[in-house]
N, C-alpha and C positions, 0 to 999 in steps of 0.2 A: 492558565494551565488547565488542561483537561484532567478530570479526576474520576469520571464515570464512563462506562461504555457509551459509545456514540457511533455515528456513521460519518464517513468522510467521502466526499465526491472527488474522484481522481480524474484529471484530464491529462492527455498527452497527445503529441503529434507523431505521426508515423503511419505505418500500415494498418490494415484492417483485418489482419490474420490473428493467429493465436497469440496470447499474452499471458504473463504471470505477473501479478502484483505482489511485491514482498514488503514487509514492514520490519523495522528494527528499532528497539529502544536502547540499544547498547552502542550506537555509533556506526559510522560507515564501514568500519572494518570488523564490527562485532557480528553477532549471529543474526541471520535474516530468516523470517518464517513466511511461508506462502500465505497471503491473505485472500487471494482469489486467483483463479485461472479461468480462461475462457477463450472464445473466439468472437470478437466484435470490435467495434471501434470506440474511441473515446467519446464521452466519459462513461465511467462506471462507478458504482458505490460499493465501498467496503465497510465492514464493521471493525472498529478498533476498541481496545480496552487498554488505555495507557496506564492504568493503575497508579496514577500520581507521578509517573515518570515525566520529567520536564522536557524530554526530547523524543520526538517520534519522526523517524525517517521513513519515507515511502519511495520505492522505485518500481518502475515498470520495465519488464524484460520482454522484448520481442525477438524471435529468432531471425 
């Protein structure tokens, strides 16, 4: 379990246009916060602070 702020490298397949990476510690139907937005291809690195939460979900949204 992560307990301190760290970085996470995120990989995905798909286009090379704009993207938004979101993270949630409250589950798939919980609240999501934008961790990073940009225009590039996979991979990219985001900073996360799980604060001792046992679950961290990350999703990539491409239009």
